[in-house]
C-alpha positions as MATLAB code, in Angstrom:
seq = 'MADHDDVLTQRLHHPAAAQLRAALRPAEVEREPEEGGLLVSPGFWIAGLVSLLIWLSVAAYFGLL';
ca = [
      10.575  -26.691   34.737;
       7.629  -26.919   37.106;
       7.651  -29.380   39.933;
       4.638  -31.622   39.373;
       4.149  -32.390   43.070;
       3.757  -28.687   43.866;
       1.224  -28.247   41.099;
      -0.864  -31.216   42.207;
      -0.911  -30.270   45.906;
      -1.981  -26.647   45.396;
      -5.595  -25.755   44.744;
      -6.541  -24.221   41.460;
      -7.702  -20.627   41.612;
      -9.481  -18.479   39.087;
      -7.735  -15.361   37.843;
      -9.255  -12.030   38.774;
     -11.777  -10.491   36.394;
      -9.397   -7.641   35.555;
      -6.746  -10.127   34.505;
      -9.254  -11.934   32.280;
     -10.327   -8.706   30.595;
      -6.704   -7.718   30.030;
      -5.930  -11.126   28.530;
      -8.924  -11.000   26.184;
      -7.995   -7.593   24.758;
      -5.701   -7.746   21.758;
      -2.262   -6.409   22.426;
      -1.892   -2.849   21.297;
       1.102   -3.140   19.059;
       2.060   -0.267   16.844;
       2.196   -1.541   13.319;
       3.842    0.185   10.441;
       1.422    1.043    7.650;
       1.738   -1.152    4.625;
       3.625    0.346    1.762;
       1.046    0.302   -0.987;
      -1.971   -1.899   -1.391;
      -2.459   -4.941   -3.552;
      -3.851   -2.973   -6.489;
      -0.841   -0.656   -6.510;
       1.654   -3.503   -6.643;
       3.178   -4.016  -10.094;
       3.463   -7.739   -9.404;
      -0.331   -7.947   -9.145;
      -0.820   -6.392  -12.574;
       1.970   -8.398  -14.213;
       0.619  -11.685  -12.823;
      -2.899  -10.759  -13.935;
      -1.699   -9.950  -17.440;
       0.257  -13.216  -17.693;
      -2.766  -15.156  -16.455;
      -5.023  -13.455  -18.986;
      -2.575  -14.171  -21.817;
      -2.387  -17.835  -20.806;
      -6.185  -18.161  -20.823;
      -6.413  -16.443  -24.204;
      -3.713  -18.669  -25.699;
      -5.437  -21.814  -24.384;
      -8.773  -20.623  -25.808;
      -7.122  -19.846  -29.155;
      -5.401  -23.238  -29.218;
      -8.732  -25.031  -28.811;
     -10.412  -22.774  -31.359;
     -12.753  -21.030  -28.930;
     -11.791  -17.551  -30.166;
];
């Protein structure tokens, strides 16, 4: 842990401009490409179909169809 007396007795200094620019840039991390998009996912289509069937059954129950 930091010693608080040392921190309070030292003057604050500004980091160099190069350090600021390096800190502001996002880290270049190699990411693996996603395996398939949302529209390719079978779960997306199954959930959409179930949702549509629920809405249709509710509409039929209330006599809107």
